[in-house]
C-alpha angles and dihedrals in degrees: 000000000000092000090051093055091047091051089049093048091049091050090049092050092050089052094051091047091051089049091049092048089047092049092049091048089050096042099041097080089050091049093048092049090048090052090053089059094041090056092043087055089051090048094237103146094180098056090039089058091046097054089042091057090052089065123087121238092273092051092048091051087049093055092047090053088061097040097091094053093042091052088049091054090048092053092045088058089052091050088049088051092239093122127036124240090254094052092046092051092048090055092047090050089052088055089052089060092060110030118099091230134014098246095105101043099036092051095051092038088057093046093049094043091049092050090048093047094056090043092055091045088056091048092052091044089054090047091050093047091051091044092241097152096172093057092044091052094045091053093054095081091051089051091051092048091053091046088065092063094056132066120235095256092052092048094049092048090050094052090049089052090047089052091048091053092050092045093053089047088051091051090050094047099251094110125043129227088258089051097055089047089054090051092051092048091049092054097044087054091056105034136067107178136036096342090055092053091044091053090056089051094048092047090053091046090050091051088054092047090050088049097050095044090052085047088056089056088056092049089057090055089048089052089053090048093047095245093145097157088057093051094048092047097052098034093052096046105036116105113231120195108261091233093051096091092162099058093034088062093043092053087048091051097047090049092055092046092050091047094051097043091041092052092066096033096055093043087058094041092054092052090050092052092047089052090051090050089229097155094179092053093045093050093049090049093048091052091055094042090056091050095051107022104025108188095347087097117046106233096161091075088062093074091063088054104039113015127073119244094256092052091052091050094053092043091052091051096046092049089064098029113123113191088195091076092066126085092225134052118271121178108136135067128206128181119204132165101228099178096031094241092133093253110100125216118234124233123193117192148139112279089210088074095053095109094043124104090256136007127220106237137184102217124206139175136180117261112186101323097326134090110245126200110230095186142259118302135173099232124207099169137356115219133195098222097076099280145101125202106224143168109268114261086236091064138256139289138175086314124003133171139165131187107223114190128209125209099183093266108051144003119245124189109228131174115000135179137184142176118223112184107307095340129092128205135190116195087341097309120115111242140168124273095256092057090047094050092049093052092042092051088051092050096046091047083084095047101084095068101080144337133196092232093068094039129119102241138160139216121258089254088057093040099109095045089048090051093047095050095040115134119196120228 
C-alpha cells in the first residue's frame, strides 16, 4: 500500500513539474517581452537589447508593434513633467536599440528635443531679462546638450518660431522693447544661418515699432494743441507693422479724428485770416488745406474776398496753363508793372536764358477780368515808363534793339536799330553810324530801369503763391 502511495506521489510530482515547465515555457515569452518594456521605461538600453534578443522573430515583431504607442506614452509623461528630459531621452534611446528602423525613436526624439530646446531658450531668456546671470550661465550646457539632438535646419526653424512668438507678444504688449531685444540677442548668440539674419530683421522691426509708438504719443499731444496738419501728415505716411493691428487701428482713428476736427477748425481759421487781410498767412494756409483736404474746403472763394481782380485773373490762367503746348521752354514767371498803373504784366520764360542778352518771353496783361496773351517777345530790358526794349521783329545782328511801347492794352514795336557787320540800319533802312548811334542811345535811355536778370521771379510750380503774395513797387 505504501509503495502504491509512493508511486502515486511520484507520478503527481512529475505531472506538476511538467505543468510548471509547460507554464514556464508558455509564460517566458510574455515575461521577456514585458522586461523589454520595463527596461525601456528605465532607460536601460543594454538590458532592453538583451531581453529583446532572447525573443524569437515573432516575439520581436510583437514588441515592435507596440513601440510607437509606448514611445507616445513616454513622451506624454515628459509633457506632463512626470519624467525629466534626460529620463525621456534615455527611454527613447533604448527604443532605438530594438526597433527594426529608427522611424519611431528618431521622430519622438526630435519632438522631445525640439520642445526641450524651446523650453531652455525661454528659461535663458527669462534669466537674461531678470539679469540672473548665474542661472543663464548654468543653463548654457543644457542648451548645448539639447542642440546635439537636433539638426541645423530644425534648430534654425525653432529659433525663428521662438522669435515670432516673442515678436507677436511684443506687438500685443506682453513683451517690452527690452524684452524683444533680449530675444534677438539670444537667438543671434545661438544661430549662424537663417535665424541669425531673421533676428537682425526682427530687432530692426522692433526698433521701428518703438519709434512709431512714441510718435503716436506725440500725435496725441499735437491733437490737444490743434496741430491737425501735423497729425494728418504723420498718421497717413507712417509705416505700421502689418501684424500690429492695435496700433494700425489707432493711427487710422487719430487720422479720422484729426481730419474731422481740422476740417471745421481750418475753415474758421481761413475766414479769420481773410478778415485780417494777412495775405501771406492766407496763402500758406491755402497751400496746406489743398494738400490735406483737396476740395473739401472751398479756397477758391477766398480770392473774391482777399485778392485783387488782376491777381485772380492770373491765378485762374496759371491753374490751367500747360507749358507743353508751347514750342519753346517755359518754366519761370515774373510780374512787373510796365506802365505804372498798379496792375503788373506777366512774363513767362526759361530761367536758363536769364544771363543771355535777351530772353524769349510770353507776355500777358489783364483785360477786364481775364488774362490776355500779348504775344511772344525777345526781351532785353523791362522798363517802368511804358516800354520794353526788345530784339527787333526783323531779327538781330551784332547789335540790335527795338523800343516796344505799351499802352495798357497792347505792345507795339516802335523805332529799332541794328548793326550787321559794317552796316547800320534804322527801322530797316541802311544809315550811317552817327544816325545808328543816336537812335541806339535814345532806345537804351530806357534800359536802366529794370532787367529780368535781377528780378524776383518764381517757378511755375510756385506761380500761384507768387501771384497771391505779389506786392507792386
